[in-house]
C-alpha positions in Angstrom: -117.6 16.3 -126.6 -117.1 15.2 -123.0 -116.1 17.9 -120.5 -113.0 17.2 -118.4 -114.9 16.0 -115.3 -116.8 13.5 -117.4 -113.6 12.3 -118.9 -112.5 11.4 -115.4 -115.5 9.1 -115.2 -114.6 7.1 -118.3 -111.7 5.1 -116.8 -113.8 4.2 -113.7 -116.8 3.1 -115.7 -114.6 1.3 -118.2 -113.1 -0.7 -115.4 -116.5 -1.6 -114.0 -117.6 -2.8 -117.5 -114.5 -4.9 -117.7 -115.3 -6.5 -114.4 -118.8 -7.2 -115.5 -117.7 -8.9 -118.7 -114.6 -10.8 -117.4 -114.9 -14.0 -115.3 -114.3 -15.1 -112.7 -115.2 -12.0 -110.6 -112.6 -10.8 -108.1 -112.8 -8.6 -105.0 -110.8 -5.4 -104.5 -107.8 -5.3 -102.2 -110.0 -3.7 -99.5 -112.5 -6.5 -99.7 -112.7 -10.1 -98.4 -113.7 -12.8 -100.9 -116.3 -15.2 -99.5 -115.8 -18.9 -100.1 -118.5 -18.9 -102.7 -116.2 -16.7 -105.0 -119.2 -14.5 -105.7 -119.7 -12.3 -102.7 -117.3 -9.6 -101.6 -117.5 -7.9 -98.2 -115.5 -5.2 -96.5 -112.3 -6.6 -94.8 -113.5 -4.7 -91.7 -116.4 -7.2 -91.4 -114.1 -10.2 -91.3 -113.9 -11.9 -87.8 -116.2 -9.3 -86.2 -118.5 -12.0 -84.7 -121.2 -11.6 -87.3 -121.7 -13.8 -90.4 -121.7 -11.4 -93.4 -120.9 -13.9 -96.1 -123.8 -16.1 -97.2 -121.8 -19.2 -96.3 -120.3 -17.7 -93.1 -116.8 -18.1 -94.4 -115.8 -14.6 -93.0 -116.2 -16.1 -89.5 -114.7 -19.6 -90.2 -112.2 -21.0 -87.7 -109.4 -21.1 -90.2 -110.0 -17.4 -91.0 -110.5 -16.3 -87.4 -108.2 -18.5 -85.3 -108.6 -16.2 -82.2 -110.8 -17.4 -79.4 -114.3 -16.1 -78.7 -112.9 -14.2 -75.7 -110.7 -12.3 -78.0 -113.7 -11.1 -80.0 -114.9 -9.1 -77.0 -113.9 -5.5 -76.8 -111.4 -4.3 -74.3 -112.7 -4.3 -70.7 -115.3 -6.9 -71.6 -115.8 -10.5 -70.3 -116.8 -13.4 -72.6 -119.5 -15.6 -71.0 -118.3 -19.2 -71.1 -119.5 -21.2 -74.1 -121.3 -18.3 -75.7 -120.6 -15.2 -77.8 -122.0 -12.9 -75.2 -119.7 -10.2 -73.9 -120.5 -8.2 -70.7 -118.6 -5.2 -69.3 -116.0 -6.2 -66.7 -117.5 -3.6 -64.3 -120.6 -5.8 -64.1 -118.8 -8.9 -62.9 -119.4 -9.8 -59.2 -122.0 -7.1 -58.8 -124.6 -9.4 -57.5 -126.6 -9.5 -60.7 -126.2 -12.5 -63.0 -125.5 -11.4 -66.7 -124.1 -14.7 -68.1 -126.5 -17.6 -68.6 -124.1 -20.0 -66.9 -123.6 -17.6 -64.0 -119.8 -17.4 -64.6 -119.9 -13.6 -63.8 -121.1 -14.3 -60.3 -120.4 -17.0 -57.7 -118.3 -17.9 -54.6 -115.1 -16.8 -56.4 -116.3 -13.2 -56.2 -116.0 -13.3 -52.4 -113.1 -15.8 -52.0 -110.7 -14.0 -54.5 -111.6 -10.4 -53.9 -108.7 -10.0 -51.4 -106.2 -11.1 -54.1 -107.0 -8.0 -56.1 -105.1 -5.7 -53.7 -101.9 -7.6 -54.4 -102.2 -7.7 -58.2 -101.2 -4.0 -58.7 -103.8 -3.0 -61.3 -103.5 0.6 -62.6 -107.2 1.1 -62.9 -109.5 -1.7 -61.6 -109.5 -5.3 -60.6 -112.3 -7.9 -60.4 -112.3 -11.6 -59.4 -113.0 -14.1 -62.2 -113.0 -17.9 -62.4 -109.5 -17.7 -63.7 -108.4 -15.5 -60.8 -108.3 -11.8 -60.2 -108.1 -9.8 -63.4 -107.2 -6.2 -64.2 -109.3 -4.0 -66.4 -109.3 -0.3 -67.4 -111.5 2.7 -67.6 -113.6 3.2 -70.7 -111.6 4.0 -73.8 -108.4 2.3 -72.4 -107.1 -1.2 -72.7 -104.6 -3.4 -70.9 -101.0 -3.4 -72.0 -98.9 -6.5 -72.4 -98.1 -6.7 -68.6 -101.9 -7.1 -68.0 -101.7 -4.5 -65.3 -101.2 -1.0 -66.7 -103.5 0.7 -69.2 -103.1 2.5 -72.5 -105.4 4.4 -74.7 -107.7 2.3 -76.9 -108.1 3.4 -80.5 -111.9 3.4 -81.0 -111.4 4.4 -84.6 -110.0 0.9 -85.3 -113.5 -0.6 -84.6 -115.6 -0.6 -87.7 -118.7 1.6 -87.3 -117.5 3.8 -84.5 -118.1 6.8 -86.7 -120.1 6.8 -90.0 -117.5 8.9 -91.9 -114.4 10.4 -90.2 -112.9 9.3 -86.9 -110.0 10.9 -84.9 -108.6 9.1 -81.9 -107.8 11.1 -78.8 -106.3 10.1 -75.4 -109.2 8.3 -73.7 -111.8 9.2 -76.3 -112.5 9.9 -80.0 -114.1 12.5 -82.2 -116.3 11.8 -85.2 -116.5 14.1 -88.2 -118.1 14.4 -91.6 -116.8 15.1 -95.1 -117.7 18.3 -96.9 -121.4 18.5 -97.6 -122.5 16.6 -94.5 -123.4 17.6 -91.0 -122.7 15.7 -87.8 -125.9 14.6 -86.1 -126.8 14.9 -82.4 -125.5 11.4 -81.6 -122.0 12.8 -82.5 -121.4 9.7 -84.7 -123.6 9.8 -87.8 -123.6 12.2 -90.7 -126.5 13.7 -92.8 -126.2 15.4 -96.1 -126.8 19.2 -96.1 -129.9 20.3 -97.9 -128.3 23.0 -100.0 -129.8 24.8 -101.8 -133.0 24.5 -99.6 -135.3 24.8 -102.6 -133.7 21.7 -104.2 -134.2 18.7 -102.0 -131.9 15.6 -102.3 -132.8 13.2 -105.1 -131.9 9.6 -105.3 -131.1 8.0 -108.7 -131.9 4.3 -108.9 -130.8 2.1 -111.8 -132.2 -1.3 -112.6 -132.4 -3.5 -115.6 -135.1 -1.5 -117.3 -134.6 2.2 -116.5 -133.1 4.9 -114.3 -135.6 6.7 -112.1 -135.4 9.5 -109.6 -137.0 9.5 -106.2 -136.9 11.8 -103.1 -135.4 10.3 -100.0 -138.9 9.7 -98.7 -139.4 7.2 -101.6 -141.8 9.4 -103.5 -141.0 9.6 -107.2 -139.9 13.0 -108.6 -142.9 13.9 -110.9 -140.8 16.1 -113.1 -138.4 13.4 -114.1 -139.6 10.7 -116.5 -137.6 7.5 -116.1 -135.1 7.0 -118.9 -135.1 3.5 -120.6 -132.0 1.4 -120.1 -131.0 -2.3 -120.4 -128.5 -4.2 -118.3 -127.3 -1.2 -116.4 -124.4 -2.4 -114.2 -122.8 0.9 -113.2 -123.8 4.5 -112.8 -122.2 7.8 -111.7 -123.3 11.4 -111.4 -121.3 14.6 -112.0 -122.8 17.2 -109.7 -120.9 20.1 -111.3 -122.1 19.3 -114.8 -125.5 17.9 -113.7 -124.8 14.9 -115.8 -125.5 11.2 -115.2 -123.6 8.5 -117.0 -124.3 4.7 -116.9 -122.9 1.6 -118.5 -125.1 -0.3 -120.9 -123.8 -3.9 -121.1 -124.9 -5.6 -124.3 -124.9 -9.3 -125.2 -121.2 -9.1 -126.0 -118.3 -6.7 -125.4 -118.8 -5.0 -128.8 -122.3 -3.9 -127.8 -121.2 -2.4 -124.5 -121.7 1.3 -124.4 -121.3 4.3 -122.1 -124.3 6.5 -122.0 -124.6 10.0 -120.6 -127.5 12.5 -120.2 -127.7 15.9 -118.7 -130.2 16.6 -115.8 -130.4 20.5 -115.6 -132.0 21.5 -112.4 -132.9 17.8 -111.8 -135.9 18.4 -114.1 -135.4 15.5 -116.5 -133.0 13.7 -118.8 -131.9 15.7 -121.8 -129.1 15.5 -124.4 -128.8 11.7 -124.0 -125.8 10.4 -126.1 -123.9 7.2 -126.5 -120.2 6.5 -126.3 -118.9 3.2 -127.7 -116.2 2.1 -125.3 -115.8 -1.5 -126.3 -112.8 -0.8 -128.5 -111.0 1.0 -125.7 -111.7 -1.9 -123.3 -110.2 -4.5 -125.6 -107.2 -2.3 -126.6 -106.5 -1.2 -123.0 -103.8 -3.8 -122.5 -102.6 -7.1 -123.9 -99.6 -9.4 -123.3 -96.8 -9.1 -125.8 -95.0 -12.1 -127.3 -92.2 -11.8 -124.6 -94.6 -11.6 -121.8 -94.3 -7.9 -121.3 -97.4 -5.7 -121.1 -98.0 -3.7 -124.2 -100.4 -0.7 -124.0 -102.1 0.5 -127.1 -103.4 4.0 -127.7 -105.9 5.0 -130.2 
């Protein structure tokens, strides 16, 4: 009999099996579907200036109508005709940063006097388009292009590896329970508790499930368990139990398998749960177009 925590895994794994069986594949609401209709990426990666989809559709002009200049972070200057962004503080400093030299030139001397009349709250620098205001680090220009407001660094993907709290003029990274913030104050690392039980990584492929240490060395006390067509896997830490989805040649042969790993010393008590019936009975359309849910 499955314990309550393992029962919670069944809906998740069942949904994963259904996704593996049904076609075409779809992305979750938090993902962006690439044009190839196969690859799903995080929506946070869309229009970030990097091609994450194999076909580059996450950076396509129709998806990202904003200009290259808008892809730069606040207080940065986009070098003309390129995707290079340099800090505004490095414009007109006597050192050429842009390949075309647009960050330096006669305008730096000729337009510098106009900055005093612009009324910038923080800083002003001459550009080819005229004097431009910019702000201190962690602030951005408001709509009037003169005054500054706090910039939410947490809105930028990758600022913190886990938790991010925006503050006035700065931000604070944090970690979820079981992880420690690292010296860079951005990344998190799992706690090694208890110390006599180092972290173990479970890896599933089409032939077996094996266990390795984070260094890549195989755990000698755990013999890989034989599997076939494993498409999903989850682990209940409280029950020291691993469950995986075994996808057969058809839906009727799809099974949920579980095995205990007491003390991470091996797979024991392996058992099979046939979930194909529950997948097919989960829901169907009634004659009047209403959804009918069957229980059994």
